[in-house]
Each structure stands twice: as structure tokens, then as C-alpha cells.
PDB file as gemmi writes it, atoms N, CA and C in Angstrom:
CRYST1    1.000    1.000    1.000  90.00  90.00  90.00 P 1                      
ATOM      1  N   MET A   1      92.124 123.424 116.229  1.00  0.00           N  
ATOM      2  CA  MET A   1      91.818 122.584 116.359  1.00  0.00           C  
ATOM      3  C   MET A   1      92.119 121.729 118.106  1.00  0.00           C  
ATOM      4  N   SER A   2      93.628 121.835 117.571  1.00  0.00           N  
ATOM      5  CA  SER A   2      93.907 120.533 118.842  1.00  0.00           C  
ATOM      6  C   SER A   2      93.835 121.497 119.742  1.00  0.00           C  
ATOM      7  N   ASP A   3      93.195 122.643 120.146  1.00  0.00           N  
ATOM      8  CA  ASP A   3      92.892 123.253 121.926  1.00  0.00           C  
ATOM      9  C   ASP A   3      91.318 122.964 121.970  1.00  0.00           C  
ATOM     10  N   ARG A   4      90.865 122.842 120.717  1.00  0.00           N  
ATOM     11  CA  ARG A   4      89.496 122.986 121.000  1.00  0.00           C  
ATOM     12  C   ARG A   4      89.324 121.582 121.223  1.00  0.00           C  
ATOM     13  N   ASN A   5      89.672 120.546 120.954  1.00  0.00           N  
ATOM     14  CA  ASN A   5      89.546 118.745 121.326  1.00  0.00           C  
ATOM     15  C   ASN A   5      90.464 118.144 122.175  1.00  0.00           C  
ATOM     16  N   LYS A   6      91.118 119.014 122.654  1.00  0.00           N  
ATOM     17  CA  LYS A   6      92.719 118.263 123.109  1.00  0.00           C  
ATOM     18  C   LYS A   6      91.504 117.158 124.962  1.00  0.00           C  
ATOM     19  N   LYS A   7      90.733 118.138 125.426  1.00  0.00           N  
ATOM     20  CA  LYS A   7      89.752 117.513 126.324  1.00  0.00           C  
ATOM     21  C   LYS A   7      88.870 116.016 126.074  1.00  0.00           C  
ATOM     22  N   SER A   8      88.318 116.671 125.015  1.00  0.00           N  
ATOM     23  CA  SER A   8      87.315 115.753 124.531  1.00  0.00           C  
ATOM     24  C   SER A   8      88.370 114.492 123.605  1.00  0.00           C  
ATOM     25  N   ARG A   9      88.791 114.968 123.128  1.00  0.00           N  
ATOM     26  CA  ARG A   9      89.754 113.477 121.790  1.00  0.00           C  
ATOM     27  C   ARG A   9      90.780 113.841 122.031  1.00  0.00           C  
ATOM     28  N   PRO A  10      91.713 113.455 122.979  1.00  0.00           N  
ATOM     29  CA  PRO A  10      93.117 113.663 123.127  1.00  0.00           C  
ATOM     30  C   PRO A  10      93.865 112.825 122.304  1.00  0.00           C  
ATOM     31  N   GLN A  11      93.210 111.970 122.095  1.00  0.00           N  
ATOM     32  CA  GLN A  11      94.222 110.721 121.070  1.00  0.00           C  
ATOM     33  C   GLN A  11      93.981 111.531 119.608  1.00  0.00           C  
ATOM     34  N   LEU A  12      93.412 112.224 119.327  1.00  0.00           N  
ATOM     35  CA  LEU A  12      93.630 112.690 117.959  1.00  0.00           C  
ATOM     36  C   LEU A  12      94.537 113.489 117.803  1.00  0.00           C  
ATOM     37  N   LYS A  13      95.027 114.027 116.552  1.00  0.00           N  
ATOM     38  CA  LYS A  13      96.370 114.750 116.435  1.00  0.00           C  
ATOM     39  C   LYS A  13      96.297 115.460 115.274  1.00  0.00           C  
ATOM     40  N   TRP A  14      96.831 116.830 115.053  1.00  0.00           N  
ATOM     41  CA  TRP A  14      97.037 117.798 113.914  1.00  0.00           C  
ATOM     42  C   TRP A  14      97.993 118.332 113.422  1.00  0.00           C  
ATOM     43  N   GLU A  15      97.719 118.057 111.934  1.00  0.00           N  
ATOM     44  CA  GLU A  15      98.862 118.559 111.260  1.00  0.00           C  
ATOM     45  C   GLU A  15      98.295 119.375 110.525  1.00  0.00           C  
ATOM     46  N   VAL A  16      99.356 120.296 109.748  1.00  0.00           N  
ATOM     47  CA  VAL A  16      99.071 121.159 109.245  1.00  0.00           C  
ATOM     48  C   VAL A  16     100.441 120.701 107.660  1.00  0.00           C  
ATOM     49  N   MET A  17     100.102 120.515 106.350  1.00  0.00           N  
ATOM     50  CA  MET A  17     100.834 120.038 105.551  1.00  0.00           C  
ATOM     51  C   MET A  17     100.427 120.348 103.930  1.00  0.00           C  
ATOM     52  N   ASP A  18     101.399 120.605 103.299  1.00  0.00           N  
ATOM     53  CA  ASP A  18     100.678 120.883 101.794  1.00  0.00           C  
ATOM     54  C   ASP A  18     100.625 119.526 101.128  1.00  0.00           C  
ATOM     55  N   VAL A  19      98.967 119.778 101.000  1.00  0.00           N  
ATOM     56  CA  VAL A  19      98.526 117.982 100.357  1.00  0.00           C  
ATOM     57  C   VAL A  19      99.074 117.725  98.786  1.00  0.00           C  
ATOM     58  N   ARG A  20      99.555 118.356  98.551  1.00  0.00           N  
ATOM     59  CA  ARG A  20     100.320 117.912  97.156  1.00  0.00           C  
ATOM     60  C   ARG A  20     101.915 117.036  97.621  1.00  0.00           C  
ATOM     61  N   GLU A  21     102.157 117.196  98.523  1.00  0.00           N  
ATOM     62  CA  GLU A  21     103.455 116.689  99.622  1.00  0.00           C  
ATOM     63  C   GLU A  21     102.985 116.344 100.499  1.00  0.00           C  
ATOM     64  N   LEU A  22     102.332 115.040 101.020  1.00  0.00           N  
ATOM     65  CA  LEU A  22     101.917 114.951 102.464  1.00  0.00           C  
ATOM     66  C   LEU A  22     103.316 114.042 102.986  1.00  0.00           C  
ATOM     67  N   LYS A  23     103.145 114.447 103.919  1.00  0.00           N  
ATOM     68  CA  LYS A  23     104.879 113.867 104.520  1.00  0.00           C  
ATOM     69  C   LYS A  23     104.073 112.215 105.742  1.00  0.00           C  
ATOM     70  N   TYR A  24     103.819 111.621 104.997  1.00  0.00           N  
ATOM     71  CA  TYR A  24     103.302 110.365 105.364  1.00  0.00           C  
ATOM     72  C   TYR A  24     104.230 109.142 105.018  1.00  0.00           C  
ATOM     73  N   GLN A  25     104.211 108.181 105.416  1.00  0.00           N  
ATOM     74  CA  GLN A  25     104.464 106.662 104.540  1.00  0.00           C  
ATOM     75  C   GLN A  25     103.785 106.004 103.456  1.00  0.00           C  
ATOM     76  N   ASN A  26     103.896 105.586 102.417  1.00  0.00           N  
ATOM     77  CA  ASN A  26     102.960 105.032 101.794  1.00  0.00           C  
ATOM     78  C   ASN A  26     102.404 103.904 102.504  1.00  0.00           C  
ATOM     79  N   GLU A  27     100.922 103.675 101.448  1.00  0.00           N  
ATOM     80  CA  GLU A  27      99.774 102.833 102.106  1.00  0.00           C  
ATOM     81  C   GLU A  27      99.617 103.144 103.895  1.00  0.00           C  
ATOM     82  N   MET A  28      99.250 104.139 104.211  1.00  0.00           N  
ATOM     83  CA  MET A  28      99.101 104.202 105.603  1.00  0.00           C  
ATOM     84  C   MET A  28      98.014 104.970 106.082  1.00  0.00           C  
ATOM     85  N   PHE A  29      96.691 104.951 105.501  1.00  0.00           N  
ATOM     86  CA  PHE A  29      95.650 105.276 105.866  1.00  0.00           C  
ATOM     87  C   PHE A  29      94.799 104.562 104.976  1.00  0.00           C  
ATOM     88  N   ASP A  30      93.162 104.224 105.553  1.00  0.00           N  
ATOM     89  CA  ASP A  30      92.200 103.332 105.546  1.00  0.00           C  
ATOM     90  C   ASP A  30      91.390 103.888 104.792  1.00  0.00           C  
ATOM     91  N   LEU A  31      91.053 105.790 105.546  1.00  0.00           N  
ATOM     92  CA  LEU A  31      90.353 106.596 104.528  1.00  0.00           C  
ATOM     93  C   LEU A  31      90.887 108.502 104.908  1.00  0.00           C  
ATOM     94  N   ILE A  32      90.697 108.846 104.015  1.00  0.00           N  
ATOM     95  CA  ILE A  32      90.908 109.970 103.796  1.00  0.00           C  
ATOM     96  C   ILE A  32      89.787 110.678 103.292  1.00  0.00           C  
ATOM     97  N   ILE A  33      89.216 111.587 104.320  1.00  0.00           N  
ATOM     98  CA  ILE A  33      88.315 113.348 103.704  1.00  0.00           C  
ATOM     99  C   ILE A  33      88.733 113.878 103.573  1.00  0.00           C  
ATOM    100  N   ASP A  34      87.815 114.064 102.407  1.00  0.00           N  
ATOM    101  CA  ASP A  34      88.287 115.702 101.691  1.00  0.00           C  
ATOM    102  C   ASP A  34      87.395 116.411 101.899  1.00  0.00           C  
ATOM    103  N   LYS A  35      87.057 117.018 102.567  1.00  0.00           N  
ATOM    104  CA  LYS A  35      85.710 118.623 102.878  1.00  0.00           C  
ATOM    105  C   LYS A  35      86.016 120.203 102.065  1.00  0.00           C  
ATOM    106  N   SER A  36      86.038 119.701 100.346  1.00  0.00           N  
ATOM    107  CA  SER A  36      86.136 120.603  99.390  1.00  0.00           C  
ATOM    108  C   SER A  36      87.994 121.304  99.584  1.00  0.00           C  
ATOM    109  N   THR A  37      88.853 120.289  99.946  1.00  0.00           N  
ATOM    110  CA  THR A  37      90.256 121.015  99.471  1.00  0.00           C  
ATOM    111  C   THR A  37      90.324 120.998  97.905  1.00  0.00           C  
ATOM    112  N   ILE A  38      89.458 119.493  97.094  1.00  0.00           N  
ATOM    113  CA  ILE A  38      89.406 119.599  95.794  1.00  0.00           C  
ATOM    114  C   ILE A  38      88.377 120.608  95.246  1.00  0.00           C  
ATOM    115  N   ASP A  39      87.492 121.152  95.970  1.00  0.00           N  
ATOM    116  CA  ASP A  39      87.351 122.518  95.588  1.00  0.00           C  
ATOM    117  C   ASP A  39      88.149 123.277  95.573  1.00  0.00           C  
ATOM    118  N   ALA A  40      88.571 123.710  96.703  1.00  0.00           N  
ATOM    119  CA  ALA A  40      89.796 125.404  96.646  1.00  0.00           C  
ATOM    120  C   ALA A  40      90.846 125.119  96.052  1.00  0.00           C  
ATOM    121  N   LEU A  41      91.564 124.068  95.489  1.00  0.00           N  
ATOM    122  CA  LEU A  41      92.651 124.135  94.465  1.00  0.00           C  
ATOM    123  C   LEU A  41      91.964 124.247  93.184  1.00  0.00           C  
ATOM    124  N   LEU A  42      91.057 123.840  92.334  1.00  0.00           N  
ATOM    125  CA  LEU A  42      90.361 124.042  91.481  1.00  0.00           C  
ATOM    126  C   LEU A  42      89.664 125.676  91.187  1.00  0.00           C  
ATOM    127  N   CYS A  43      89.929 126.555  92.206  1.00  0.00           N  
ATOM    128  CA  CYS A  43      89.456 127.907  92.168  1.00  0.00           C  
ATOM    129  C   CYS A  43      90.844 128.658  91.788  1.00  0.00           C  
ATOM    130  N   GLY A  44      91.973 127.882  92.176  1.00  0.00           N  
ATOM    131  CA  GLY A  44      93.156 128.624  92.074  1.00  0.00           C  
ATOM    132  C   GLY A  44      94.252 128.692  90.732  1.00  0.00           C  
ATOM    133  N   ASN A  45      95.428 129.106  90.918  1.00  0.00           N  
ATOM    134  CA  ASN A  45      96.209 128.761  89.331  1.00  0.00           C  
ATOM    135  C   ASN A  45      97.150 127.080  89.569  1.00  0.00           C  
ATOM    136  N   PHE A  46      97.037 127.073  88.325  1.00  0.00           N  
ATOM    137  CA  PHE A  46      97.512 125.549  87.679  1.00  0.00           C  
ATOM    138  C   PHE A  46      96.548 124.526  88.922  1.00  0.00           C  
ATOM    139  N   ALA A  47      95.261 124.301  88.446  1.00  0.00           N  
ATOM    140  CA  ALA A  47      94.176 124.102  88.912  1.00  0.00           C  
ATOM    141  C   ALA A  47      94.123 122.210  88.420  1.00  0.00           C  
ATOM    142  N   TYR A  48      94.318 122.090  87.140  1.00  0.00           N  
ATOM    143  CA  TYR A  48      94.168 120.693  87.295  1.00  0.00           C  
ATOM    144  C   TYR A  48      95.763 119.829  87.707  1.00  0.00           C  
ATOM    145  N   LEU A  49      96.415 120.819  87.507  1.00  0.00           N  
ATOM    146  CA  LEU A  49      97.663 120.399  87.716  1.00  0.00           C  
ATOM    147  C   LEU A  49      97.839 120.040  89.478  1.00  0.00           C  
ATOM    148  N   ASN A  50      97.211 120.948  90.315  1.00  0.00           N  
ATOM    149  CA  ASN A  50      97.452 120.218  91.817  1.00  0.00           C  
ATOM    150  C   ASN A  50      96.577 119.654  91.909  1.00  0.00           C  
ATOM    151  N   VAL A  51      95.562 119.632  91.073  1.00  0.00           N  
ATOM    152  CA  VAL A  51      94.122 118.874  91.802  1.00  0.00           C  
ATOM    153  C   VAL A  51      95.562 116.805  91.313  1.00  0.00           C  
ATOM    154  N   ALA A  52      95.682 116.987  90.691  1.00  0.00           N  
ATOM    155  CA  ALA A  52      96.214 115.478  90.117  1.00  0.00           C  
ATOM    156  C   ALA A  52      97.419 115.306  91.323  1.00  0.00           C  
ATOM    157  N   ILE A  53      98.323 116.612  91.536  1.00  0.00           N  
ATOM    158  CA  ILE A  53      99.187 116.085  92.034  1.00  0.00           C  
ATOM    159  C   ILE A  53      98.821 115.438  93.442  1.00  0.00           C  
ATOM    160  N   MET A  54      97.252 116.291  93.949  1.00  0.00           N  
ATOM    161  CA  MET A  54      96.896 115.638  95.458  1.00  0.00           C  
ATOM    162  C   MET A  54      96.211 114.526  95.003  1.00  0.00           C  
ATOM    163  N   LEU A  55      95.993 114.592  94.316  1.00  0.00           N  
ATOM    164  CA  LEU A  55      94.882 112.712  93.934  1.00  0.00           C  
ATOM    165  C   LEU A  55      95.862 111.859  93.858  1.00  0.00           C  
ATOM    166  N   LYS A  56      97.662 112.018  93.496  1.00  0.00           N  
ATOM    167  CA  LYS A  56      98.308 111.314  93.241  1.00  0.00           C  
ATOM    168  C   LYS A  56      98.585 111.263  94.445  1.00  0.00           C  
ATOM    169  N   GLU A  57      98.858 112.021  95.293  1.00  0.00           N  
ATOM    170  CA  GLU A  57      99.793 111.716  97.266  1.00  0.00           C  
ATOM    171  C   GLU A  57      98.731 111.016  97.598  1.00  0.00           C  
ATOM    172  N   CYS A  58      97.022 111.436  97.249  1.00  0.00           N  
ATOM    173  CA  CYS A  58      96.102 110.481  98.398  1.00  0.00           C  
ATOM    174  C   CYS A  58      96.097 108.832  98.477  1.00  0.00           C  
ATOM    175  N   GLN A  59      96.288 108.769  96.801  1.00  0.00           N  
ATOM    176  CA  GLN A  59      96.936 107.762  96.371  1.00  0.00           C  
ATOM    177  C   GLN A  59      97.774 106.420  97.033  1.00  0.00           C  
ATOM    178  N   ARG A  60      98.833 107.676  96.756  1.00  0.00           N  
ATOM    179  CA  ARG A  60      99.912 107.032  97.732  1.00  0.00           C  
ATOM    180  C   ARG A  60      99.964 106.134  99.291  1.00  0.00           C  
ATOM    181  N   VAL A  61      99.001 107.409  99.571  1.00  0.00           N  
ATOM    182  CA  VAL A  61      99.308 106.719 101.383  1.00  0.00           C  
ATOM    183  C   VAL A  61      98.161 106.472 101.734  1.00  0.00           C  
ATOM    184  N   LEU A  62      96.934 106.032 100.823  1.00  0.00           N  
ATOM    185  CA  LEU A  62      95.929 104.921 101.233  1.00  0.00           C  
ATOM    186  C   LEU A  62      96.377 103.690 100.869  1.00  0.00           C  
ATOM    187  N   LYS A  63      96.152 102.848 101.563  1.00  0.00           N  
ATOM    188  CA  LYS A  63      95.765 101.373 101.309  1.00  0.00           C  
ATOM    189  C   LYS A  63      94.902 101.030 100.158  1.00  0.00           C  
ATOM    190  N   THR A  64      96.227  99.721  99.879  1.00  0.00           N  
ATOM    191  CA  THR A  64      94.772  99.437  98.808  1.00  0.00           C  
ATOM    192  C   THR A  64      93.703  98.980  99.887  1.00  0.00           C  
ATOM    193  N   GLY A  65      92.529  99.223  99.177  1.00  0.00           N  
ATOM    194  CA  GLY A  65      91.234  98.987  99.219  1.00  0.00           C  
ATOM    195  C   GLY A  65      90.487  99.737 100.386  1.00  0.00           C  
ATOM    196  N   GLY A  66      91.263 101.083 100.215  1.00  0.00           N  
ATOM    197  CA  GLY A  66      91.462 102.243 101.025  1.00  0.00           C  
ATOM    198  C   GLY A  66      90.281 103.256 100.235  1.00  0.00           C  
ATOM    199  N   TYR A  67      89.410 104.456 100.884  1.00  0.00           N  
ATOM    200  CA  TYR A  67      88.831 105.086 100.550  1.00  0.00           C  
ATOM    201  C   TYR A  67      89.269 106.880 100.698  1.00  0.00           C  
ATOM    202  N   TYR A  68      89.366 106.984  99.230  1.00  0.00           N  
ATOM    203  CA  TYR A  68      88.738 108.528  99.253  1.00  0.00           C  
ATOM    204  C   TYR A  68      87.594 109.248  99.173  1.00  0.00           C  
ATOM    205  N   MET A  69      87.670 110.378 100.148  1.00  0.00           N  
ATOM    206  CA  MET A  69      86.126 110.112  99.931  1.00  0.00           C  
ATOM    207  C   MET A  69      86.003 112.175 100.651  1.00  0.00           C  
ATOM    208  N   ALA A  70      85.568 112.632  99.028  1.00  0.00           N  
ATOM    209  CA  ALA A  70      85.409 114.012  98.593  1.00  0.00           C  
ATOM    210  C   ALA A  70      83.473 114.548  98.919  1.00  0.00           C  
ATOM    211  N   ILE A  71      83.538 115.813  99.816  1.00  0.00           N  
ATOM    212  CA  ILE A  71      82.451 116.092  99.519  1.00  0.00           C  
ATOM    213  C   ILE A  71      82.298 117.285  99.592  1.00  0.00           C  
ATOM    214  N   SER A  72      81.601 117.762  97.911  1.00  0.00           N  
ATOM    215  CA  SER A  72      81.576 118.866  97.285  1.00  0.00           C  
ATOM    216  C   SER A  72      80.496 119.326  96.459  1.00  0.00           C  
ATOM    217  N   TYR A  73      80.595 120.782  96.610  1.00  0.00           N  
ATOM    218  CA  TYR A  73      79.837 121.581  96.027  1.00  0.00           C  
ATOM    219  C   TYR A  73      79.692 121.089  93.854  1.00  0.00           C  
ATOM    220  N   GLY A  74      80.633 121.050  93.524  1.00  0.00           N  
ATOM    221  CA  GLY A  74      81.260 120.767  92.027  1.00  0.00           C  
ATOM    222  C   GLY A  74      80.026 119.090  91.738  1.00  0.00           C  
ATOM    223  N   VAL A  75      79.027 119.487  90.835  1.00  0.00           N  
ATOM    224  CA  VAL A  75      78.679 118.446  90.046  1.00  0.00           C  
ATOM    225  C   VAL A  75      79.567 117.256  89.160  1.00  0.00           C  
ATOM    226  N   PRO A  76      79.025 116.084  89.162  1.00  0.00           N  
ATOM    227  CA  PRO A  76      80.010 115.173  88.560  1.00  0.00           C  
ATOM    228  C   PRO A  76      80.532 115.446  87.323  1.00  0.00           C  
ATOM    229  N   ASP A  77      80.131 116.216  86.709  1.00  0.00           N  
ATOM    230  CA  ASP A  77      80.570 116.700  85.451  1.00  0.00           C  
ATOM    231  C   ASP A  77      81.968 117.242  85.601  1.00  0.00           C  
ATOM    232  N   ASN A  78      82.423 118.408  86.754  1.00  0.00           N  
ATOM    233  CA  ASN A  78      83.398 118.631  86.797  1.00  0.00           C  
ATOM    234  C   ASN A  78      84.518 118.321  87.531  1.00  0.00           C  
ATOM    235  N   ARG A  79      84.017 117.118  88.477  1.00  0.00           N  
ATOM    236  CA  ARG A  79      84.907 116.378  89.348  1.00  0.00           C  
ATOM    237  C   ARG A  79      85.531 115.190  89.327  1.00  0.00           C  
ATOM    238  N   GLU A  80      84.326 114.199  88.740  1.00  0.00           N  
ATOM    239  CA  GLU A  80      84.378 113.013  88.399  1.00  0.00           C  
ATOM    240  C   GLU A  80      86.240 112.649  87.405  1.00  0.00           C  
ATOM    241  N   PHE A  81      86.073 113.797  86.437  1.00  0.00           N  
ATOM    242  CA  PHE A  81      87.101 113.765  85.911  1.00  0.00           C  
ATOM    243  C   PHE A  81      88.200 113.302  86.368  1.00  0.00           C  
ATOM    244  N   HIS A  82      88.592 114.353  86.987  1.00  0.00           N  
ATOM    245  CA  HIS A  82      89.727 114.614  88.111  1.00  0.00           C  
ATOM    246  C   HIS A  82      90.097 112.790  88.667  1.00  0.00           C  
ATOM    247  N   LEU A  83      89.491 112.186  89.101  1.00  0.00           N  
ATOM    248  CA  LEU A  83      89.092 110.775  89.886  1.00  0.00           C  
ATOM    249  C   LEU A  83      89.549 109.840  88.646  1.00  0.00           C  
ATOM    250  N   ILE A  84      89.671 110.230  87.595  1.00  0.00           N  
ATOM    251  CA  ILE A  84      89.658 108.984  86.833  1.00  0.00           C  
ATOM    252  C   ILE A  84      90.739 109.134  85.739  1.00  0.00           C  
ATOM    253  N   ARG A  85      91.491 109.986  85.758  1.00  0.00           N  
ATOM    254  CA  ARG A  85      92.945 110.414  84.952  1.00  0.00           C  
ATOM    255  C   ARG A  85      94.015 108.897  85.374  1.00  0.00           C  
ATOM    256  N   GLU A  86      94.785 108.909  84.038  1.00  0.00           N  
ATOM    257  CA  GLU A  86      95.341 107.706  83.808  1.00  0.00           C  
ATOM    258  C   GLU A  86      96.324 107.493  85.354  1.00  0.00           C  
ATOM    259  N   HIS A  87      96.747 108.570  85.648  1.00  0.00           N  
ATOM    260  CA  HIS A  87      97.733 108.149  87.283  1.00  0.00           C  
ATOM    261  C   HIS A  87      97.136 108.102  87.909  1.00  0.00           C  
ATOM    262  N   LEU A  88      96.107 107.300  88.131  1.00  0.00           N  
ATOM    263  CA  LEU A  88      95.569 106.855  89.161  1.00  0.00           C  
ATOM    264  C   LEU A  88      94.759 105.738  88.408  1.00  0.00           C  
ATOM    265  N   LYS A  89      94.207 104.876  90.064  1.00  0.00           N  
ATOM    266  CA  LYS A  89      94.026 103.835  89.573  1.00  0.00           C  
ATOM    267  C   LYS A  89      92.371 103.226  90.704  1.00  0.00           C  
ATOM    268  N   LEU A  90      91.710 103.868  90.441  1.00  0.00           N  
ATOM    269  CA  LEU A  90      90.887 103.963  91.333  1.00  0.00           C  
ATOM    270  C   LEU A  90      88.860 103.600  90.786  1.00  0.00           C  
ATOM    271  N   GLU A  91      88.029 103.382  91.728  1.00  0.00           N  
ATOM    272  CA  GLU A  91      86.614 102.785  91.913  1.00  0.00           C  
ATOM    273  C   GLU A  91      86.234 103.810  92.066  1.00  0.00           C  
ATOM    274  N   ILE A  92      85.516 103.780  91.354  1.00  0.00           N  
ATOM    275  CA  ILE A  92      84.195 106.104  91.818  1.00  0.00           C  
ATOM    276  C   ILE A  92      83.156 105.621  92.028  1.00  0.00           C  
ATOM    277  N   ASN A  93      82.411 105.992  93.163  1.00  0.00           N  
ATOM    278  CA  ASN A  93      81.095 106.289  93.326  1.00  0.00           C  
ATOM    279  C   ASN A  93      80.360 107.902  93.853  1.00  0.00           C  
ATOM    280  N   THR A  94      79.982 107.889  92.806  1.00  0.00           N  
ATOM    281  CA  THR A  94      79.050 109.082  93.245  1.00  0.00           C  
ATOM    282  C   THR A  94      77.860 109.540  93.972  1.00  0.00           C  
ATOM    283  N   TYR A  95      77.769 109.868  94.973  1.00  0.00           N  
ATOM    284  CA  TYR A  95      76.115 110.020  95.315  1.00  0.00           C  
ATOM    285  C   TYR A  95      75.620 111.590  95.531  1.00  0.00           C  
ATOM    286  N   LYS A  96      74.445 112.140  95.716  1.00  0.00           N  
ATOM    287  CA  LYS A  96      74.088 113.656  95.184  1.00  0.00           C  
ATOM    288  C   LYS A  96      73.079 113.184  96.696  1.00  0.00           C  
ATOM    289  N   ILE A  97      73.369 114.212  97.651  1.00  0.00           N  
ATOM    290  CA  ILE A  97      72.750 114.694  98.730  1.00  0.00           C  
ATOM    291  C   ILE A  97      72.233 115.971  98.661  1.00  0.00           C  
ATOM    292  N   GLU A  98      70.532 116.188  98.995  1.00  0.00           N  
ATOM    293  CA  GLU A  98      70.039 117.527  98.487  1.00  0.00           C  
ATOM    294  C   GLU A  98      69.096 117.783  99.764  1.00  0.00           C  
ATOM    295  N   LYS A  99      69.236 118.867 100.315  1.00  0.00           N  
ATOM    296  CA  LYS A  99      68.620 119.298 101.232  1.00  0.00           C  
ATOM    297  C   LYS A  99      67.461 120.578 101.076  1.00  0.00           C  
ATOM    298  N   ASN A 100      66.766 120.017 101.101  1.00  0.00           N  
ATOM    299  CA  ASN A 100      65.081 121.233 101.600  1.00  0.00           C  
ATOM    300  C   ASN A 100      65.804 122.061 102.777  1.00  0.00           C  
ATOM    301  N   HIS A 101      65.512 123.499 102.237  1.00  0.00           N  
ATOM    302  CA  HIS A 101      65.579 123.815 103.319  1.00  0.00           C  
ATOM    303  C   HIS A 101      64.220 124.572 104.396  1.00  0.00           C  
ATOM    304  N   GLU A 102      64.058 124.237 105.429  1.00  0.00           N  
ATOM    305  CA  GLU A 102      62.444 124.864 105.822  1.00  0.00           C  
ATOM    306  C   GLU A 102      61.939 126.599 105.800  1.00  0.00           C  
ATOM    307  N   GLY A 103      61.151 126.700 105.602  1.00  0.00           N  
ATOM    308  CA  GLY A 103      60.812 127.880 105.484  1.00  0.00           C  
ATOM    309  C   GLY A 103      60.737 128.487 103.976  1.00  0.00           C  
ATOM    310  N   SER A 104      61.428 128.239 103.438  1.00  0.00           N  
ATOM    311  CA  SER A 104      61.373 128.699 102.526  1.00  0.00           C  
ATOM    312  C   SER A 104      62.149 127.462 100.444  1.00  0.00           C  
ATOM    313  N   ASN A 105      61.409 127.809  99.789  1.00  0.00           N  
ATOM    314  CA  ASN A 105      61.566 127.063  98.377  1.00  0.00           C  
ATOM    315  C   ASN A 105      63.060 126.398  97.936  1.00  0.00           C  
ATOM    316  N   ALA A 106      64.334 126.973  99.017  1.00  0.00           N  
ATOM    317  CA  ALA A 106      65.611 127.120  98.745  1.00  0.00           C  
ATOM    318  C   ALA A 106      65.968 125.337  98.648  1.00  0.00           C  
ATOM    319  N   THR A 107      66.861 125.274  98.218  1.00  0.00           N  
ATOM    320  CA  THR A 107      67.899 123.451  97.918  1.00  0.00           C  
ATOM    321  C   THR A 107      69.203 123.618  97.695  1.00  0.00           C  
ATOM    322  N   SER A 108      69.993 123.045  98.638  1.00  0.00           N  
ATOM    323  CA  SER A 108      71.025 122.706  98.445  1.00  0.00           C  
ATOM    324  C   SER A 108      71.847 121.496  98.179  1.00  0.00           C  
ATOM    325  N   VAL A 109      72.496 121.039  97.692  1.00  0.00           N  
ATOM    326  CA  VAL A 109      73.014 120.214  96.772  1.00  0.00           C  
ATOM    327  C   VAL A 109      74.544 119.831  97.380  1.00  0.00           C  
ATOM    328  N   HIS A 110      74.908 118.972  97.677  1.00  0.00           N  
ATOM    329  CA  HIS A 110      76.225 118.320  97.790  1.00  0.00           C  
ATOM    330  C   HIS A 110      76.605 116.725  96.805  1.00  0.00           C  
ATOM    331  N   TYR A 111      77.718 116.888  96.803  1.00  0.00           N  
ATOM    332  CA  TYR A 111      78.205 115.690  96.217  1.00  0.00           C  
ATOM    333  C   TYR A 111      79.078 114.779  97.071  1.00  0.00           C  
ATOM    334  N   ILE A 112      78.655 113.541  96.998  1.00  0.00           N  
ATOM    335  CA  ILE A 112      80.046 112.874  97.940  1.00  0.00           C  
ATOM    336  C   ILE A 112      80.874 112.269  97.166  1.00  0.00           C  
ATOM    337  N   TYR A 113      82.132 111.723  96.882  1.00  0.00           N  
ATOM    338  CA  TYR A 113      82.784 110.959  95.858  1.00  0.00           C  
ATOM    339  C   TYR A 113      83.705 110.035  96.562  1.00  0.00           C  
ATOM    340  N   VAL A 114      83.329 109.133  96.214  1.00  0.00           N  
ATOM    341  CA  VAL A 114      84.061 108.217  97.139  1.00  0.00           C  
ATOM    342  C   VAL A 114      84.725 107.078  95.610  1.00  0.00           C  
ATOM    343  N   ALA A 115      86.308 107.119  96.174  1.00  0.00           N  
ATOM    344  CA  ALA A 115      87.392 107.045  95.056  1.00  0.00           C  
ATOM    345  C   ALA A 115      87.628 105.378  96.439  1.00  0.00           C  
ATOM    346  N   LYS A 116      87.744 104.256  95.378  1.00  0.00           N  
ATOM    347  CA  LYS A 116      88.367 103.180  96.376  1.00  0.00           C  
ATOM    348  C   LYS A 116      89.728 102.867  95.295  1.00  0.00           C  
ATOM    349  N   LYS A 117      90.898 102.471  96.412  1.00  0.00           N  
ATOM    350  CA  LYS A 117      92.283 102.804  95.497  1.00  0.00           C  
ATOM    351  C   LYS A 117      92.072 101.237  95.207  1.00  0.00           C  
ATOM    352  N   LEU A 118      92.487 100.629  94.073  1.00  0.00           N  
ATOM    353  CA  LEU A 118      92.348 100.129  93.548  1.00  0.00           C  
ATOM    354  C   LEU A 118      94.214  98.576  93.522  1.00  0.00           C  
ATOM    355  N   GLU A 119      93.424  97.816  93.232  1.00  0.00           N  
ATOM    356  CA  GLU A 119      95.278  96.560  93.792  1.00  0.00           C  
ATOM    357  C   GLU A 119      95.773  97.035  92.386  1.00  0.00           C  
ATOM    358  N   GLY A 120      97.245  97.226  92.273  1.00  0.00           N  
ATOM    359  CA  GLY A 120      97.702  97.679  91.455  1.00  0.00           C  
ATOM    360  C   GLY A 120      98.199  99.115  91.128  1.00  0.00           C  
ATOM    361  N   ALA A 121      97.662 100.665  91.790  1.00  0.00           N  
ATOM    362  CA  ALA A 121      97.350 101.493  91.895  1.00  0.00           C  
ATOM    363  C   ALA A 121      98.827 102.108  92.038  1.00  0.00           C  
ATOM    364  N   ASP A 122     100.136 101.561  92.716  1.00  0.00           N  
ATOM    365  CA  ASP A 122     101.117 102.284  93.455  1.00  0.00           C  
ATOM    366  C   ASP A 122     101.929 102.063  92.058  1.00  0.00           C  
ATOM    367  N   LYS A 123     101.251 100.968  90.988  1.00  0.00           N  
ATOM    368  CA  LYS A 123     102.858 100.851  90.282  1.00  0.00           C  
ATOM    369  C   LYS A 123     102.935 101.409  89.168  1.00  0.00           C  
TER     370      LYS A 123                                                      
END                                                                             
């Protein structure tokens, strides 16, 4: 990604790390975009624990009032649970995006989960 974007977007930085142990200071970001990371973790071993750790880390590095936005195939019954756990203090809004595919009867659905970090979340 760094090579692909170096001419058109030289200001972007690309870093690789474990989402369960982010190397950023507290309250550093206004927005975190998760494009199916939660989905990938939920397919692995210790899925609920790994998602809980990831979301706690995301909450830690978000500024108060900042947003975690997850784009997922996972339905609300299988995703919202993870965003309303006791160790998190987030305000959740869920959006359903449907796309009808031209030339067929197929429809694809994505869900957008938007979680706002609330005051006192780091206590």
C-alpha cells in the first residue's frame, strides 16, 4: 500500500501491528475504520476474547467523542453484542446498506456499525 500510494498520497503512513495491542498513545484518533477486521477475528480461535481485546484497544486510542466504524457482513444480532459489553462505553448506531446487482436478482448486504466513544470510557 505504501508503494502504491507514495506518489498520489505521500502524507499517508502505513503501519502493521496486532489490533489487540496497538502501539499508539491514548486518545490519539478521531476515527477508526474497521473493514471486516471484527469479521476475521470472529472466525478464529478465542474469537470473543480477541474481539473484546481489540475493541478495548480501539476505545483506548479513540478520543472521547471519536468514532469506531465497522463495515461488516455480520448481522446486528451477531455484532452489536460485542459493542455493548461491560468493558466498553460506546453509543451504537447500526445502518443496513443493500445493493441490488444489475442483471440478476442477487442482493448484497453490508452493515455499518458506528460507535461513539462516550465521556468516562477510560475509567
